[in-house]
Backbone as CSV, one residue per row, in Angstrom:
resi,resn,N_x,N_y,N_z,CA_x,CA_y,CA_z,C_x,C_y,C_z
1,MET,51.095,118.709,71.390,50.429,118.374,72.741,49.517,117.006,72.679
2,ARG,49.828,116.307,73.641,49.147,115.152,73.611,48.128,114.831,74.785
3,ALA,46.996,114.545,74.474,46.243,114.282,75.535,46.710,113.109,76.589
4,ALA,47.448,112.209,76.222,47.701,111.080,76.919,48.726,111.515,78.237
5,LEU,49.125,112.737,77.967,49.990,113.161,79.228,48.854,113.666,80.354
6,LEU,47.494,113.709,80.299,46.643,114.107,81.316,46.405,112.891,82.112
7,PHE,46.547,111.636,81.565,46.200,110.633,82.594,47.265,109.483,82.337
8,GLU,47.411,108.597,83.048,48.376,107.511,82.846,47.472,106.248,82.440
9,LEU,48.164,105.525,81.321,47.573,104.612,80.843,48.349,103.215,80.823
10,LEU,47.830,102.272,81.583,48.499,101.241,81.938,47.802,99.880,81.418
11,ILE,48.444,99.064,80.640,47.844,97.821,80.244,47.898,96.831,81.474
12,PRO,46.796,96.270,81.964,46.818,95.243,83.011,47.691,94.118,82.574
13,GLU,48.589,93.486,83.765,49.477,92.540,83.395,48.836,91.286,83.236
14,HIS,47.544,91.107,83.669,46.983,89.854,83.370,46.208,89.651,81.917
15,TRP,46.409,90.798,81.238,45.946,90.705,79.909,46.730,89.758,78.990
16,THR,46.250,89.353,78.101,47.077,88.319,76.988,47.506,89.463,75.946
17,PRO,48.479,88.951,75.257,48.969,89.821,74.093,47.961,90.058,73.037
18,GLU,47.051,89.304,72.901,45.919,89.466,72.072,44.913,90.758,72.422
19,GLN,44.730,90.476,73.673,43.780,91.542,74.469,44.424,92.976,74.395
20,ALA,45.828,92.885,74.594,46.494,94.190,74.632,46.493,94.848,73.028
21,LEU,46.626,93.885,72.159,46.625,94.462,70.679,45.283,94.806,70.370
22,LEU,44.303,94.126,70.926,42.850,94.704,70.559,42.476,95.915,71.089
23,ALA,43.019,96.177,72.347,43.000,97.436,73.002,43.633,98.519,72.273
24,ALA,44.783,98.430,71.717,45.607,99.198,70.917,44.749,99.552,69.684
25,ASP,44.247,98.508,68.867,43.578,98.702,67.742,42.269,99.621,67.906
26,LEU,41.532,99.351,69.025,40.354,100.304,69.362,40.737,101.541,69.559
27,LEU,41.944,101.829,70.333,42.339,103.248,70.447,42.810,103.883,68.958
28,ALA,43.359,103.023,68.350,43.636,103.597,66.952,42.451,104.045,66.003
29,ASP,41.539,103.142,66.169,40.205,103.201,65.505,39.627,104.399,66.011
30,LEU,39.655,104.671,67.314,38.976,106.012,67.961,39.807,107.104,67.450
31,GLN,40.982,107.176,67.504,41.856,108.201,67.167,41.421,108.745,65.452
32,GLU,41.360,107.752,64.775,41.054,107.973,63.418,39.465,108.443,63.304
33,ALA,38.607,108.115,63.864,37.300,108.553,63.863,37.268,110.061,64.361
34,LEU,38.089,110.397,65.395,38.090,111.730,65.980,38.693,112.741,64.907
35,TRP,39.856,112.379,64.212,40.319,113.061,63.257,39.406,113.098,62.129
36,ALA,38.793,112.311,61.759,37.811,112.361,60.521,36.787,113.462,60.853
37,VAL,36.493,113.417,62.008,35.157,114.487,62.269,35.694,115.901,62.615
38,HIS,36.771,115.737,63.571,37.304,116.957,64.130,38.751,117.367,63.698
39,GLY,39.390,116.803,62.751,40.797,117.028,62.373,40.804,118.361,61.891
40,PRO,40.124,118.879,60.967,40.190,120.060,60.253,40.223,121.370,61.435
41,ALA,39.454,121.197,62.229,39.148,122.101,63.349,40.448,122.133,64.545
42,ILE,40.833,121.081,64.731,41.985,120.765,65.336,43.326,121.400,64.731
43,ALA,43.486,121.255,63.445,44.682,121.704,62.697,44.495,122.992,62.646
44,ALA,43.389,123.698,62.327,43.357,125.144,62.464,43.590,125.599,63.606
45,ARG,43.091,125.189,64.816,43.474,125.736,65.928,44.916,125.693,66.361
46,GLN,45.607,124.659,65.771,47.110,124.374,66.132,47.786,125.413,65.336
47,ARG,47.443,125.796,64.104,48.121,126.853,63.241,47.862,128.117,63.825
48,GLU,46.769,128.393,64.490,46.475,129.728,65.296,47.316,129.822,66.510
49,TYR,47.444,128.859,67.165,48.338,128.717,68.388,49.815,128.933,67.992
50,ASP,50.249,128.204,66.841,51.630,128.268,66.560,51.922,129.653,66.044
51,GLN,50.963,130.264,65.298,51.201,131.595,64.875,51.128,132.679,65.974
52,ALA,50.368,132.521,66.989,50.335,133.408,68.137,51.581,133.378,68.747
53,LEU,52.155,132.006,69.114,53.277,131.897,69.740,54.592,132.560,68.805
54,ALA,54.545,132.530,67.655,55.602,132.818,66.683,55.798,134.424,66.848
55,GLU,54.502,135.036,66.812,54.174,136.451,66.962,54.702,136.925,68.160
56,LEU,54.446,136.153,69.279,54.793,136.861,70.601,56.352,136.568,70.763
57,ASP,56.974,135.721,70.098,58.226,135.141,70.265,58.979,136.376,69.473
58,ASP,58.633,136.647,68.189,59.156,137.976,67.487,59.160,139.098,68.304
59,GLU,58.019,139.555,68.907,57.868,140.797,69.671,58.808,140.664,70.975
60,ARG,59.115,139.600,71.456,59.849,139.460,72.695,61.383,139.221,72.447
61,GLU,61.753,139.038,71.146,63.077,138.576,70.834,63.526,137.364,71.472
62,GLY,62.909,136.093,71.316,63.221,134.931,71.874,62.795,134.831,73.446
63,GLY,62.185,135.575,73.965,61.726,135.188,75.349,60.910,133.914,75.521
64,PHE,60.042,133.954,76.504,59.213,132.929,76.706,57.666,133.102,76.576
65,PRO,57.374,133.269,75.305,55.959,133.639,75.000,54.768,132.618,75.468
66,TYR,55.244,131.501,75.621,54.213,130.452,75.985,54.023,130.469,77.481
67,LEU,54.598,131.362,78.324,54.138,131.680,79.568,53.418,133.003,79.687
68,ASP,53.305,133.797,78.650,52.499,134.820,78.608,51.039,134.846,78.467
69,GLU,50.250,135.577,79.200,48.824,135.543,79.151,48.188,136.120,77.806
70,GLU,49.107,136.739,76.998,48.592,137.335,75.800,48.134,136.329,74.719
71,ILE,48.338,135.046,74.914,48.063,134.085,73.894,46.500,134.065,73.908
72,PRO,45.779,134.059,72.755,44.323,134.386,72.744,43.398,133.116,73.046
73,PHE,44.116,131.955,73.462,43.319,130.883,73.782,43.674,130.030,75.071
């Protein structure tokens, strides 16, 4: 699941390549800082989510568990 899908990210056409690369580096640094602080919690939450989906899939023999409201989050 990627948060980038929640909003459109466009590089202004008037930016120089150096400015665009600087923005990309800034975003990479931000991602690294977020994962350093919240990475373990995010990974644990993703494992819980994956496990819940697998259990629902097993119960429904290949149905569409991701559309079910029984998912605990």
